[in-house]
N, C-alpha and C positions, 0 to 999 in steps of 0.2 A: 357693543362696539366701543373700542378704547378711544380715549381722547387723543387727537393728534399731538405730537410732541412740538414744543416751541423751540426757537433757536437756543434759548437758555437751557432747555432740557438736553438738547444735543450737545451743547458745549460742556455741560456737566458730565454727560456720558463719555465725551472725549477725554476729559480730565481723569476719569476713573478707568479708562480702557487700558488693559495690559496687552501690549503688542508683541507678538511672537515673530521673530525674524529668522528662525532656523529653517534649514532644509528638512525634508521629510522623506526618509528612506526606510524601507522594510517595516513600515508601521510605526516608526519612531521619529520624533524630532531630534535633530542633531546639527551641530555647527559644521561648517565646511571642513573637510579633512585637513586642509592646510591652514585653517584658522583665520582665513581672510574674511573681512566684512566690508560693507560700504554703508554710508549714511542714507537712510530713506528720508527724503525731505518733502514736506508738504508744500504744494504750490499755493496754498491758501495764505500762508504768511512767511514762507521761507524757513520755517523752523524744522529741526530734525525730529522725526517721529520715532525712529528706532535704528539700531544697528541690524543689518540684514546679512546673512551668510552669503559670501561671494564664492560660489562653487566654481570648481575648475575641472580639468580633465580627469583628475583622480575621483572626484565625486560622480562624474559622468560614467566612468567605468563601473563604479560601485552600483549606481542606480540601474544601469542597463543590465548588468549581470543579475541583479536582484529581480528585475522584471522578467528576464529570461527564465530564471529558475521558477518563478511563480507561474509563468505561462506553461512551461514544460511539465510542471507537476500536475496541471489540470485542475488545481484547486478552484479556479474561476472559469477557465476556458471550457472545462468539461461539465460545468454546472448546466442544468437544463435551462432553456430560454425562459421558462416560467419562473424559475428561481432567480435568475439574473434580473428579470423584470421586477420582481418583488423588492429586491435590494435597491434597484435604481429608483423605484418609487419612494422607498424609504429615504434614500439620499436626497431626493427632491423635497420631501417633507422636512428634513432637517435643515435644509437651506431656508425654508420658510420659517421654521421655528427660530432660527438665528438671524432672521432678516435684518433686524436693527443693527446688530454688531457688524454684519457683512456690509450693509449700506454705509455705516459710519466709517469703516476701514476704507471703503472705495472712495468716499468723498474726501477724507483726510489725505489719502495717498495720491489721488488723481486730480482732485479739484472740482469735480462735477457737483451740481446742486444735489443736496440730500434728497429732495423730492424725486429726482430722477434715479438716484442710486436705489432708492427704496421701491418705487413704483414701476420702474423700467428694468434696471439692471438685475436686481435680485429676483424680482418676480419672473422676469423672462428667463433667467438662468434656471430657476426651478422648473418652469414649464418645459424647457429644453430637455432636462434630465428625465422628467416624467414622460414626455412624449416619446423619446427614444426607447425608454424602458418599456412603455406600453406597446411599442411597435415590434419589439424583437421576437415575440412569439406569434406574430402575424405575418412574417415574411416567409413565404413558402419556397421550397426548392422545386425543381422541375423534372419531369420525365420526358425524354425526347421521343418523337414519333419513330417507331422502329418496326422491323419485320417481327413476325411471331416468335422467332427463335433468338431474339435479342432484347435486352433492356438497356436503355441509355439514361443515366442519371446525371443531372447537373446540380451540384450542391455548393453551398457557400460555407467557408470555414474562416475563423478568425485569422488575421494575417500574422499575428505574433506580437512583437514589441513595437509600439508606436511612440514616437516622440512628437509632442505637440508644443510648438512655440507660438505663444499668443501675444497680442499687442497690449499697449498701455491704455488705449482709449476706452475699451469696454473689457476690462481684465477678467471679471468673473463671467460675464455673458459669453465672450469668445471662448473661454476655457470650456464652458458647459456645452456650447455648440459642438465641440470636438469630443469632450469626454463622454457625452451622451451616447452617440453611436459607437465610439471606439470601445467603451467598457461594455455596453449592452451586447455587442457582438462577441465578447469573450476575450478581448485583447488585454495585454498589460501596457500601461502608459507611463512615460516620463513626461511630466508637465513642466515646461520651462517658461515662467512668467517673465514679462519685461522687468528689467531692473528699475524702471520708472514707477512701476505700480505692482509690486509683488505680494502685497499683504493679504488680499482675499484668497489667492491661490494657496498660500501657506495655511491660512485658517481653515479653508475648506477640506484640507487633507485629513484632519482629524474627524470630520463629519463623515467622510467616506468609510473610514474604519468603523465608526459607530453604526453606520447603515448596514454593514455586513460585508463590505468589499474586503477580501483577505489582504493581509500585510504583503507588500511587495507588488501588488497589482497596480497601485497608483503611487508613484513617487513624485515629489515636487522639488525642483532644483532652482532656487533663485540665483541670479548672477548675470554676468554680462554676455552679450552676443559673441564677442570676439574671443571669449574664453570657454565657458561651459556650453554656450550655444554652438560654437564651432566644433567642439569636441563631440557633442551629440550628433551633429550633422555628418561628421566623418566616421562615426563609429561603425565598425563592420558587422555588428550584431543587431543593428536597428533595421527593422523591416520596412517601416513606413515613417515618413516625416511629413507632418501637416503644419502649415504656417499661415498666420495672418499678420500682415505688416506691409512695409514699403516694397515697391517693385525692385529697388536696388538690392535689398537683402534677399528677396525672393530669388533673384538671378544668381546670387552668390551661393545660396543653398542648393540650387540645381547643379552648380559646379562641384560642390562638396559631395553630392550624391554620386556624381560621375567619377569622382576621384576615389571613392571608397567602394561600396558594394552594389552600386546601381539601385539603391533603395528607392522605393516609390516615393515621389515627392508631389504633394498637393498644396497649391499656393493660392491664397486669396490676397491680392496685392492692391495697388493703388487705384485711384479713380479721379476723374475730372468730369463729373456727370453733367450732361446737358439737361436743363430744365426748360422746356419749350412752352411758351405762351403764345397761342395764335390770336389773331384779331377777334375771332368768334368764340373765345373762351366763355363758358356759360356763366361764370361768376368771377369777375376780375378781382374783387376784394378777397374772395377765398383763394384765388391763385396767388395773390400777393402775400397773403398770410402764410400759405404753404411755402412760398419761395423764401420768406424770412426765416421760417422754422427750419427749412432744409439746409440753411447755412449757419444759423445761430445755435441750434440745438447741440448740446454737448460741446459748446464753444467752437463749433465747426470742425471738431476733431472726429470726423466721421468719414469713412472711406466712400460712402455713397452720397456725401454732401452735394447738393445741387449747386455747385460752385460756378458753373457757367449758366447764366440765365439768358436764354435766347428769347427775345421779345419781338413780335412782329411790329413793324413800324407804326401801324395805325393806333396801337395802344401803348407805345413805348413810354411816353411822358406820363400817362396816367398810372401805369404800373410802377414807375420809379417813385412817384409821389406816394403811392399806397405803401410801398415797401419802407420808405422813410418813416412813415407813420407807424408801421408795424414794428420797426426796430426799437421803438420806445419801450416796448414790453420785453426786450431782450438785452437790456443794459446789465452789465456785470454787477453782481452783489455777493455778499458773503455766502459761501456754499452751504453753511449750516443753517441758514435762514430758510425755512420751508417755503417762503414766498419768492425766493431767488429762482430765476429761470436760466441764467447763464452764470457760470462760475469762472474758475481760473484755468488758464492753460497749464499743461502738465509740469513744466519746469522752465527755468530761466533760459536755457538754450533754445527751447521751442518758442518762447516769447520773442526772443531776439530774431529768430528765423521769420516769424510771422510779420514782425515790424519791418524787417528788411524787404520782404515781398511788397509791403505797402509802399515803401519808398521806390521800389522798382516800378510799380504801377504808375506812380506819378512821373517818374523819369521817362517811361515809355509813351507818355502822352494821354493816358486815360484820365478822365475827369473824376476827382474825388467828390462824391455827392455828400457823404456823411461818414462819421467815424474816423478811423485811421490812427487813433492815438492810444497809448497805454493809459489805463485807468487804475485808481486805487493804489497807486505806487507807494503811498505812505504806509500801507499795511504790510509791505514786504512781499506781497503776493504777485501773481503773474496774470494780470487782467488786461484784456484788449476790448475796446468798443467794437460792436458789429460795424463792419465797414462796407460801403457800397461804392463801386466804381461804375461809371457810365462811359460811353464812347470807347468801348473796348474792342479791339480787333482780335480775332481768334488766333492771330499769329503772335500776340504778345505773350510774354512769359507768364503773366498772371492768369492767362487763359489756357495755357498749355501745361504748366507745372502744378503739381499738387501742393497747395499751401498748408492744408490741414489746420485751418483756422477760420474765424468768422469773416471771411473776405469774399464778397460777391461781385462778380464781373458781369455787367449787362452788355449783351451783344445784340445788335439789331439785325433783322433779316426781312426779306420780302418774299413771301410764298413758301409753300411746302418744300419745294426742291432745294432752295437755298438753306432752309432750316436743317434738312437732313444732311446736306453736304457739310455744313458747319459742325453739326453734332458729331458726325463720324470722323471729322478731322482731328483726331487725337490718338495718342498711343494707347489710351485706356479704353475700356469698354465694359464698365461695371453696371451702371444703372442710368436710367433716363426718366424724365417726366414729360407728359404731353397734356396740354389743356386745349380742348376744342369741343364745340357742341356738335360737330360733324362726325358721326360715327364712322363713316367711310374713311375720312381723313385720319381719324385716330388709328384705325386698323392699318391703313397703308403706311403711316409714319412708323408705327410700332414694328411692323414687319421689316422695315428697311434700316432701323437703328441697330448698329452693331454693338449691342449691349446685352448682358445676361438677364437684366430685369427692366421692364418698362411699366410705369404707373400712369394710368389715364385719369385725368381730372382729380388727382390727389398726388401725394408724394410719400414715398417710403411705406408702402402698404405691404400686406402679406402677413403670414403667420408661419408656424412650424411646418405646415403642409406644403409650403412653396420653397423650391430650392433657391439658394443664395450663392451667387458667384458671377464671374464675368468673362468677357471675351478679351482677346489681344493681351496686352501687358497688365491687365487686371487679374490675370491668373488662370487657373484651371481647376477642375473639380468643383463640387458644390457642397456647401454646408446646408443644414436643415433638410427636411423632407426625407423620404425613403432613399433618394439618390445619394444622400450622405453615406449610407452604408456601403456603397461601392468602394469608398476609399479605405475601408477598414476590414474588407473581406477578400479572400481569394475565391475564384470560381474553379471548381474541379469537375471534370468530365470523367465519369466511370462507366465503362461499356462492358456489359455482361453477356456472354454467350450462353444460352440456355441449353 
């Protein structure tokens, strides 16, 4: 077993790192056709990491055409499922072999702690690719029940050219949640990473080629949403668009699909997840630790973050005190320090947005229990202390709008009915947590919560076997599990007269 790297080790690696900012089309790295670039800035210290290609509609047309040619040639789509499985497993292995470089790029680019980049993001991304690869030769087609003189076949086929637009908070992991089933099913993919954190997607492209994915099957286009993102969403030769990000952008992508070729659109959007602690929670200390982690992990930049903490009146004061104590372990630190649990917010714009929401909470009359201020400002980085508000009404903006930062709102309730009513009073429906020792209450509450995922007596559970997605304005479709393949395949009925 190798010795864990120290902060100095990681800083040395960062100084030696050669960062590639080019797009990847037809198996080759290249700058944007029109020569435009943008600065990739690290939120750790505000320093420029690299110049990155700023792709436009010209690059979008080139990449989509290249993907279409690769798909129609059958060089990947017509490979046997067993062969695609072997390549996808090799792809996963290469992520693991390059784990330190990928983790370092993720941390420098996005600001998350290196321990999470390495143990969570890269490790989970590799598992996602491997799991989808392993699944593809185990998904069977169907034969319909027919009369003796007929045969009815129901088969799945790859849908064609897929555009995957992924967010900045888990850049590598969200990409692999989509690349896994999309590529395993035989599609060609244009991956558009967020301009806030494009580096791991760019680096990963070369690993796909090394794994055996043919040139043109995976293209990567860094750039802005209003330029290359819009061009891809409007492209008439894109068959499916998959997206993870804000609800606002998700709605705009649906419009673009309608204005173009009515391409399939699958969206994983925002969340304002209720985390419910009943009086009879089996372990209040464990519940408080989960509540702190559910809002402080990844600096609160998590779509499933338990940002609305619903606490039954009988244990409200006790839970608040326990969370205050738990927050001591989630104070921001240097992301390259392996002991750091909470890093930097992704950029200055987002830092200002989170700080503004904290001011809004104060103005609305919520009580600031702890946190609420920028930290480590002298470093030039984007750090905010984990923040706890009590006396929050569910009608307040801090309870209704997605802050996407380490800001927790405590809302009191009395009884199961009120908890369910408050929890469901949101435009979002992504996830929820429930803490109770009463099994019947747990089941009743879970059934009535209008969310795609419910966790009982823990928070943020599950693995690749469980679907991920939500109700209402949290989006449609599911990532992970065999259900994810529904987004990347067409179902064909073939009826034969004997």
